ZATI-559058 format. One line per field, with one value per residue (C-alpha): residue in one letter; x, y, z. Coordinates in pm, 1 decimal. Layout:
% residues N
resn = c(a	...) .
east = c(X	...) .
north = c(Y	...) .
up = c(Z	...) .
//
This chain:
% residues 437
resn = c(p	h	q	t	f	f	s	t	s	s	t	h	k	r	l	a	s	p	t	s	s	r	s	r	s	p	q	r	y	f	r	l	r	d	r	f	f	r	s	y	d	q	i	e	l	g	d	q	y	q	p	h	r	v	a	n	q	i	l	i	e	m	d	g	m	s	a	k	e	n	v	f	i	i	g	a	a	v	g	c	d	i	i	h	p	i	f	f	k	t	g	r	f	d	h	i	i	i	i	p	l	p	d	e	q	s	r	l	t	i	f	k	v	c	l	k	n	s	p	v	a	e	d	v	d	f	d	y	l	v	n	k	t	n	k	f	t	g	s	d	i	k	n	i	c	l	r	t	g	q	l	a	a	r	e	f	i	e	k	q	e	q	t	t	t	t	t	t	l	n	q	l	f	k	i	s	r	c	h	f	d	k	r	s	l	v	h	p	d	e	p	f	y	f	a	d	i	c	a	g	p	g	g	f	s	f	g	f	t	l	k	g	k	s	d	f	a	l	q	k	f	l	a	s	t	p	e	t	f	d	p	y	y	d	v	k	d	l	d	g	d	g	d	i	f	k	s	e	n	i	d	a	l	q	n	y	v	n	k	c	t	m	h	n	g	v	h	i	v	m	a	d	g	r	f	s	v	e	g	q	e	n	i	q	e	i	l	s	k	q	l	y	l	c	q	f	l	t	a	l	s	i	l	r	l	g	d	h	f	v	c	k	s	f	h	v	f	t	p	f	s	v	g	f	v	y	l	m	y	r	t	f	n	q	i	s	i	h	k	l	v	t	s	r	l	a	n	s	e	r	y	i	i	c	k	g	l	r	e	d	i	r	d	i	v	r	s	y	m	y	e	i	n	v	l	q	n	k	c	n	a	n	s	e	d	n	d	v	q	s	i	v	p	m	h	i	l	k	g	n	k	n	f	y	e	y	v	r	d	s	n	n	q	l	s	e	h	q	i	r	n	l	r	k	i	r	a	f	v	s	n	a	t	l	r	d	n) .
east = c(256.1	318.1	474.0	776.7	765.4	1116.6	1060.2	1266.5	1656.2	1692.0	1550.7	1953.0	1981.6	1672.8	1779.9	2128.0	2029.9	1761.8	1897.4	1669.1	1390.9	1435.2	1464.0	1099.0	892.4	1014.6	893.7	899.3	856.4	979.3	793.3	1078.2	985.6	1148.6	1330.0	1582.6	1701.6	1718.6	2070.4	2247.6	2552.0	2560.0	2574.4	2961.9	2930.7	2813.2	2533.5	2416.2	2087.8	1914.0	1767.4	2144.6	2251.2	1919.5	2001.5	2357.1	2226.9	1980.8	2247.3	2453.5	2188.4	2045.6	2390.5	2457.7	2093.8	2153.3	1858.6	1831.7	1662.1	1319.5	1305.0	1141.5	1242.3	975.5	1071.4	793.3	902.3	666.8	955.3	1268.5	1469.5	1479.6	1625.5	2052.3	2166.7	2356.1	2029.4	1949.7	2316.1	2254.9	2098.8	1930.7	1643.5	1634.1	1262.8	1100.7	715.5	617.2	237.5	52.3	-268.7	-591.9	-718.8	-1136.8	-1247.5	-1016.2	-1106.5	-1525.7	-1406.3	-1221.1	-1477.4	-1745.0	-1517.2	-1509.6	-1886.2	-2031.6	-2103.3	-2236.5	-2530.3	-2539.4	-2807.9	-2955.0	-2830.8	-2462.7	-2292.6	-1997.4	-1935.3	-1902.9	-1649.1	-1470.8	-1417.2	-1320.6	-1061.0	-809.0	-474.1	-602.6	-435.8	-627.0	-544.9	-691.0	-1021.0	-983.7	-1006.0	-1278.0	-1458.5	-1386.1	-1453.7	-1822.5	-1908.2	-1844.0	-2022.9	-2299.9	-2270.1	-2253.4	-2543.8	-2747.1	-2635.2	-2726.6	-3053.7	-3110.0	-3070.4	-3303.9	-3613.6	-3802.2	-3993.1	-3848.6	-3637.5	-3433.5	-3081.9	-3168.2	-3395.5	-3156.6	-2870.6	-2694.8	-2420.7	-2568.0	-2395.1	-2346.7	-2135.7	-1855.8	-1898.7	-1781.5	-1515.2	-1212.3	-1128.1	-785.4	-760.0	-534.4	-340.5	-261.9	-53.7	-281.0	-211.8	-163.4	-126.5	0.7	-67.7	101.8	230.9	582.5	768.5	571.8	373.5	307.5	298.6	268.4	370.5	334.3	473.2	686.8	999.4	1249.5	1143.2	853.0	1007.9	935.1	1218.0	1333.8	1553.8	1288.3	1036.8	928.6	646.8	737.5	1102.3	1174.3	1162.2	802.8	744.1	715.3	781.7	660.8	668.7	502.2	557.6	965.3	921.5	1199.1	1286.1	1021.3	902.0	550.7	308.5	-44.7	-166.8	-37.7	-308.8	-74.5	110.1	-274.1	-224.7	118.6	21.0	-275.7	-114.9	113.5	-66.4	-296.9	19.1	178.6	-193.6	-312.6	-558.2	-711.4	-630.6	-512.6	-737.7	-701.7	-580.2	-502.3	-479.8	-235.2	-129.8	-93.0	119.9	245.8	-36.4	114.7	-46.6	-348.3	-447.3	-820.9	-851.6	-666.4	-984.7	-971.8	-529.0	-610.2	-898.6	-680.9	-484.1	-848.4	-953.6	-640.7	-661.1	-949.7	-935.9	-618.6	-793.3	-1068.8	-800.3	-635.4	-893.9	-1036.5	-1405.2	-1595.6	-1238.5	-1190.0	-1016.2	-912.5	-839.2	-728.7	-882.8	-934.0	-1281.8	-1499.9	-1720.4	-1697.6	-1913.9	-1651.4	-1517.7	-1889.2	-1903.4	-1649.5	-1782.8	-2077.4	-1975.4	-1804.2	-2139.8	-2251.6	-1929.9	-1907.3	-2153.0	-2080.7	-1885.6	-1803.0	-1653.6	-1413.2	-1224.5	-988.5	-869.3	-474.6	-573.9	-478.9	-785.5	-747.6	-691.7	-971.7	-794.9	-1040.2	-1061.5	-1321.9	-1345.4	-1545.1	-1603.2	-1727.7	-1609.6	-1966.5	-1920.0	-2239.7	-2108.2	-1726.7	-1636.5	-1831.5	-1744.7	-1367.4	-1387.4	-1569.8	-1314.6	-1032.1	-1189.1	-1217.4	-860.4	-779.0	-991.4	-827.6	-468.1	-565.4	-672.5	-350.7	-157.8	-313.1	-323.8	-676.5	-848.5	-1179.5	-1093.7	-1320.2	-1551.7	-1812.8	-1881.5	-2163.3	-2489.3	-2580.7	-2943.0	-2822.2	-2647.2	-2947.4	-3219.4	-3068.4	-3155.1	-2951.1	-2650.1	-2688.4	-2808.9	-2512.0	-2267.7	-2381.7	-2407.1	-2050.7	-1951.2	-2123.2	-2001.9	-1602.8	-1625.8	-1790.3	-1517.2	-1253.5	-1358.4	-1412.6	-1038.6	-914.6	-1039.1	-872.7	-543.5	-565.5	-698.4	-376.1	-174.5	-314.8	-306.2	-38.8	-172.4	-531.8	-592.7	-810.2	-1083.5) .
north = c(-1443.4	-1503.5	-1160.0	-1145.4	-894.7	-779.6	-601.0	-786.4	-855.5	-1214.4	-1048.6	-1095.6	-1437.4	-1538.3	-1412.7	-1590.5	-1912.6	-1886.3	-2242.9	-2483.3	-2250.2	-2245.4	-2618.9	-2630.7	-2370.2	-2381.6	-1999.1	-1751.2	-1403.1	-1126.5	-815.7	-537.2	-242.3	115.2	203.3	-103.2	77.1	494.8	609.3	318.7	529.7	481.4	119.7	126.4	303.1	-32.0	-276.0	-71.7	24.2	-323.6	-198.6	-168.3	-521.6	-645.5	-470.8	-600.9	-962.8	-877.9	-844.0	-1105.4	-1265.0	-1118.8	-1164.8	-1493.2	-1658.1	-1791.0	-1778.9	-2076.3	-2075.3	-1959.4	-1686.2	-1316.9	-1024.7	-755.8	-387.5	-128.1	216.2	536.3	678.9	572.4	883.3	739.5	428.1	396.6	342.2	41.7	-168.3	-107.0	-248.1	-554.2	-891.2	-673.5	-494.5	-555.7	-397.5	-119.5	-93.5	263.8	245.9	550.9	741.6	571.3	772.1	859.8	526.2	377.7	568.3	478.1	159.2	186.5	324.9	85.0	-160.8	-47.7	61.9	-262.2	-368.3	-69.7	70.7	390.1	585.6	715.6	1069.9	937.1	1039.5	895.6	1079.0	1385.8	1119.7	1112.2	1449.9	1542.0	1292.0	1382.0	1284.8	1067.0	724.9	400.9	370.4	704.9	651.1	331.7	595.2	843.1	510.0	390.8	715.9	781.1	470.6	520.3	878.3	678.4	435.5	699.9	902.5	554.2	487.0	843.5	806.6	472.6	604.3	934.1	697.9	447.5	275.0	-4.0	-20.0	-202.0	-129.7	-38.5	227.3	465.2	342.1	457.1	676.2	1024.1	1261.5	1392.8	1198.3	1264.0	1637.7	1644.3	1911.5	1798.1	2109.1	2170.8	2368.2	2249.6	2550.6	2529.0	2337.3	2110.2	2217.9	1981.6	2051.7	1846.0	2008.2	1821.3	1530.5	1495.7	1318.7	1328.9	1609.9	1785.6	2123.9	2316.4	2193.2	2295.5	2077.3	2133.9	2112.0	1861.7	1548.8	1630.7	1790.9	1662.8	1486.8	1591.4	1306.3	1069.9	1225.6	957.9	1093.0	1358.7	1524.5	1771.8	2060.6	2058.4	2051.9	2348.3	2347.8	2623.4	2681.2	3046.6	3405.3	3354.6	3110.4	2850.8	2940.8	2905.1	2666.4	2580.0	2559.5	2532.6	2665.4	2988.5	3222.4	3412.4	3133.5	3017.0	3378.0	3348.7	3041.5	3174.5	3481.3	3265.9	3050.3	3305.6	3500.0	3126.4	3049.3	3414.7	3381.2	3113.5	2840.8	2481.9	2212.4	1984.0	1997.2	1652.6	1687.6	1386.0	1569.7	1345.2	1322.8	1089.4	946.7	656.9	579.3	803.4	634.6	631.3	1017.9	1115.2	1247.4	1497.3	1550.7	1558.7	1864.2	2172.4	1986.9	1879.2	2241.2	2382.0	2168.3	2244.1	2564.6	2634.0	2422.0	2653.2	2900.3	2791.8	2568.6	2669.5	2720.6	2346.9	2186.7	1881.5	1825.7	1486.1	1469.4	1175.5	1132.0	924.3	892.7	1132.7	1075.4	1444.6	1710.4	1947.7	1673.7	1629.9	2022.1	2062.1	1751.8	1928.3	2297.4	2071.4	1963.7	2282.8	2404.6	2133.2	1992.5	1607.1	1438.7	1113.6	973.3	659.7	377.3	276.1	-72.1	1.2	107.8	-121.6	-262.5	-312.1	154.0	361.0	584.3	673.4	976.0	1284.7	1361.7	1655.7	1762.5	2042.5	2346.9	2570.5	2966.8	3098.7	2987.1	2943.0	3270.1	3248.8	2911.8	2994.6	3278.9	3123.5	2864.9	3144.1	3288.8	2915.7	2876.5	3214.6	3143.9	2799.8	2943.5	3183.8	2909.0	2689.9	2973.3	3069.1	2668.1	2662.0	2327.9	2440.6	2493.3	2531.3	2193.3	2253.0	2454.7	2346.4	2337.6	1969.5	2108.9	2215.1	1857.0	1655.3	1871.4	1780.2	1398.9	1271.1	1414.8	1329.8	971.8	963.9	994.6	715.9	479.3	570.4	584.7	220.7	54.5	162.4	71.7	-277.5	-332.2	-221.5	-428.9	-757.9	-706.5	-651.4	-971.8	-1191.3	-1054.8	-1172.8	-1492.2	-1525.8	-1387.3	-1706.5	-1935.1	-1891.7	-2153.9	-2043.5	-1892.1	-1628.0	-1776.0) .
up = c(-3107.3	-2767.9	-2620.9	-2338.2	-2148.5	-1924.0	-1651.5	-1379.1	-1279.7	-1414.4	-1774.4	-1911.6	-1774.8	-1940.0	-2221.5	-2265.3	-2240.8	-2559.7	-2671.2	-2486.2	-2562.3	-2917.0	-2887.8	-2725.1	-2967.2	-3372.6	-3386.4	-3104.6	-3109.6	-2831.1	-2790.1	-2651.1	-2508.8	-2621.6	-2288.5	-2365.7	-2642.6	-2523.4	-2441.9	-2566.2	-2533.6	-2113.4	-2143.6	-2141.2	-1828.8	-1638.0	-1517.3	-1254.6	-1450.9	-1542.1	-1901.4	-2018.7	-1938.8	-2109.7	-2440.0	-2406.4	-2380.5	-2642.5	-2927.7	-2817.1	-2871.3	-3226.4	-3355.6	-3248.9	-3445.1	-3780.4	-4061.2	-4017.1	-3643.6	-3721.9	-3407.0	-3467.4	-3297.8	-3297.4	-3115.4	-3077.6	-3031.5	-2987.9	-3278.9	-3406.5	-3340.2	-2956.6	-3051.0	-3144.0	-3451.1	-3333.6	-3337.5	-3677.4	-3811.9	-4087.0	-3953.2	-3632.2	-3697.6	-4124.1	-4138.4	-4001.6	-4009.6	-3882.2	-3827.2	-3836.2	-3617.7	-3781.7	-3988.3	-4039.9	-4080.6	-3859.1	-3528.0	-3625.7	-3632.3	-3282.4	-3154.5	-3254.6	-3153.9	-2756.3	-2762.8	-2914.0	-2555.1	-2410.9	-2432.8	-2630.0	-2687.9	-3059.2	-2969.5	-2991.0	-3338.6	-3413.7	-3731.1	-3496.7	-3248.6	-3541.8	-3626.8	-3294.3	-3228.4	-3520.6	-3435.8	-3124.4	-3068.1	-3060.8	-2666.9	-2674.1	-2776.3	-2564.6	-2256.0	-2360.7	-2411.9	-2074.0	-1937.0	-2066.7	-1948.8	-1588.5	-1603.5	-1794.4	-1479.3	-1196.0	-1292.0	-1335.2	-1005.0	-843.4	-981.5	-833.3	-500.8	-524.0	-690.4	-533.3	-841.3	-947.5	-1285.4	-1529.8	-1606.6	-1961.7	-1912.2	-1736.3	-1805.4	-2127.6	-2336.7	-2475.1	-2619.5	-2313.8	-2200.5	-2436.9	-2416.0	-2027.1	-1987.8	-1760.6	-1539.1	-1630.7	-1918.4	-2225.8	-2146.0	-1845.5	-1579.3	-1348.6	-1034.5	-739.6	-345.0	-52.5	289.4	593.8	326.3	348.7	211.4	-99.3	-309.6	-613.0	-734.5	-417.3	-29.0	231.9	514.5	835.7	868.9	1023.5	1019.7	828.1	588.3	201.6	59.0	-278.8	-364.6	-314.5	-503.3	-782.4	-923.5	-1139.9	-1145.3	-846.0	-1038.9	-1093.5	-751.1	-534.2	-173.6	57.7	404.5	536.7	515.3	533.7	249.2	241.2	614.2	756.0	1010.4	804.9	1140.0	963.7	1300.4	1236.3	1038.0	880.4	759.1	580.4	471.8	310.8	131.8	-27.4	-157.9	-308.0	-494.5	-608.4	-739.6	-902.2	-1073.8	-1191.4	-831.0	-1027.7	-703.8	-744.2	-904.7	-593.8	-239.7	-73.0	325.3	446.5	780.5	1142.1	1416.4	1663.8	1968.4	2065.0	2363.2	2311.3	1978.3	2184.2	2222.2	1854.7	1725.0	2016.9	1974.3	1594.0	1597.9	1527.8	1243.5	1073.8	1093.1	966.4	711.9	578.2	633.9	403.4	132.5	111.6	87.8	-213.3	-409.8	-726.6	-775.6	-874.6	-777.5	-558.4	-223.3	0.5	351.0	544.5	916.2	1158.0	1381.5	1324.9	1635.9	1832.6	1736.9	1636.9	1381.7	1275.6	1279.3	1006.9	795.2	775.3	685.0	412.1	344.8	260.4	116.9	-165.9	-420.4	-294.4	-12.0	78.6	380.9	237.9	361.5	85.3	8.1	63.0	381.7	692.9	771.0	1143.6	1134.2	1214.4	933.9	623.7	361.4	368.9	-4.7	-141.2	-533.4	-594.2	-422.1	-434.8	-450.1	-281.5	55.1	34.4	154.1	439.6	541.2	540.2	752.1	1058.1	1033.2	1026.8	1333.5	1540.1	1426.4	1560.8	1937.9	1941.2	1896.5	2218.4	2387.7	2317.5	2421.7	2746.4	2835.0	2866.3	2931.2	2777.4	2373.9	2080.7	2160.7	1895.6	1580.5	1481.4	1675.5	1762.0	1660.5	1348.5	1223.1	1368.0	1189.7	849.4	833.7	568.0	681.3	1023.9	897.9	660.6	939.0	1174.9	923.4	808.7	1150.7	1224.0	960.0	949.8	1308.0	1216.9	961.7	1209.3	1507.0	1282.0	1170.3	1491.7	1623.5	1340.4	1417.0	1789.9	1660.0	1458.0	1730.3	1976.0	1653.6	1427.6	1161.2	1092.3	734.7	622.4	370.8) .
//
């Protein structure tokens, strides 16, 4: 059947003129999402909320239909308890069909349908999967199959990068039982802890940022309820300034996170700090180096073992910047310098992604970066021109061939990408009729 999803501000107007559409199509099916039927008592308060206007118009149209018209309206909801009884009056939704969670045979069928076009290894036990997915919905099982396929594909790519022999896809790319046994880093009985550093006005779980213009704007917090977000500034808590350069503030945040997470730390840290460098864009990396240092230091202070850190940066050319990336390379199992597809093409912005915090070296690196920040603050306080220029000797950076070539190639590729798009902008400014093919 044809499905119409109502999501624009003119939905109620389109519903208000069904006569012409009925004449064109003898049978029309409308699938309605449950959000249009919730809290109907509030509809009387006005038309400011779009679903209320749509719900009103639905009721008008349903009451105006006769038995001679072949129009079918089907509503789908998570549960009937969220729908106001007014929608179940005679002549409206007369029949209720309850679709239960899939039973064992249904779950087996869903698994086989979702994996029918995927290379599945012989060790995959479908009976085992069915037993482990009791009370799962069809979409839950579909997501499991998608995730395991992604894990298998990632392993295949990594093996291809490490081998010089030519292999076919079917020789390496197999979804095996081990992919289904992968466990989430988040325990099922605990919250998911996410820390945002220098990232106002957004934030999740814990937030640490400057007061003033850079402060968090909880009234604009849309990712979840503001109650799930805990802003923190420094040793003075809400009365602090949120300056991440101060060592005592980093220590205070670490103690606070440990207290709230039973000394486990957070699952993911995101650092998105920056400040205006207008007129000095060419030396943005140099001006921002202590900010990058402190963001990495703070992440090592509050992140739990085995989990991940993402930090936004710009250029990675100076020995100082390459040095702290090298320290992350030694502290995490994997790192990647990545340009997002949503990032401005002509911008030097990039993200340093660090996966799997290691236990054996974390405390050593954290202590070293802590000392560097203390030294940098002394240089700032004394207005010294010769501050900390590098944190890892150049012979060590060049001595690790894989790391050195990766950073060099990454810089070259991202720079070429940026130059190409800057040239496009210049061309478009000169001739506005041009089109990018």
